[in-house]
Residue, then its C-alpha position, 0 to 999 in steps of 0.5 A: m417856846a420851839v427852838h427851830q434849828p435845821s440839821g444840816a444835811f437833810r433840812i429838817s427843822f425841829g423843835q421840842g417833842m420833835a425828837g422821836e420824828l427825828r429818831r423815826v427818820t434816821g432810823r431808816w438810813w440803812l434803807v436808804a443806803a441799800l437803795g443807793v447801793a441797788t441804784t448805782v449797780l443798776g446804772v452801771l449795768l445799763l451803761a454796760n448793756l447798752a449794745a444788749a438785744v432790744g429785750t434785754l435792753a427793755v427788761l433793764v431799762a423798766i427795772a432801772l425806771f421801777v428802781e429809780g421810783i422807789d429811790e425817788i419816793a424813799t429819799a423824799e424826806r430829804h426835802r422840807t416839800r415832799w410831794p414832788s418826790y412822790l409825783l416824780g416817783a409815782v410816774w417813774i413806777v407806773v412806767g416802769v411796770i408797763a415797760l416790764a409788763w409789756p410782753g414782746i414790747t418793740l423798740l419803738t413802743l419802749a421808746v415811746v412809753v419811756g418818752i412819754g414817762f420822760v416828758v411827764a417827769g421833766i415837766g413835773q421836775i421843772g415845775a417843782t423846782v421853779t415853784w420850791r427852789r428857795n427849799l432845794p439845795v442847788w436847785g439850779l442843777w435840779l432845773a437843768m435835769g428836769v429841762v434835759t430829761l423833758a427834751i430827751g423824752v421830747l426827742a424819743l416821741v419825735w424820733p424814737g427808733i434812734t433815741i432808745l439808746t440815748l434814753a437808756l444812756w441818760l437813765g444809766v447816767a442819772l441812775v449813777v449819780r442818784g445812786v451815790g447821792a442816796l448812798w451819801f444821804g444815807l450815811q448822813l442819816r446814819r451819822a445822825h441818827r447815832a447822834v440823836e441816839a446818844 
């Protein structure tokens, strides 16, 4: 009979025969930690360049969105239900690629493209949080972030000329918070990996 034991920091339940799977998951701690560092640095760079030219800001925002998507997908295994993280990650990657691959993108177009991404991501995060709130730690925080993301996306579409800085500011803060969280999660995975290998 399998004994189900939650693995504290990352909420993984396992029984007999699951040691290999746990070893595989925790063995990628370095990737999660590296993404956390990169995401934090990128968030700080974005916040430090809010007054940059449109072209520079567009590139930074596009790269930030892409990294946000990668980070969302890479850390999906901390949740029992992973598809919301995969969906949000895919949205950010697509929007980031569009913004980065669009030569000569204007401030207005950038705000609209990013605004659409924020709306889709906000709706997705709200829906996923409400649906899976019993399996999500601090689900109220995730819900609040989804509502704010949706609100900023709507504001960007209604008033794009004035909200690109708001988008960049919110994205920068979100990247720093997510980066620090990913770094912490990576270190927790490292500790668990050592325990499994012992």
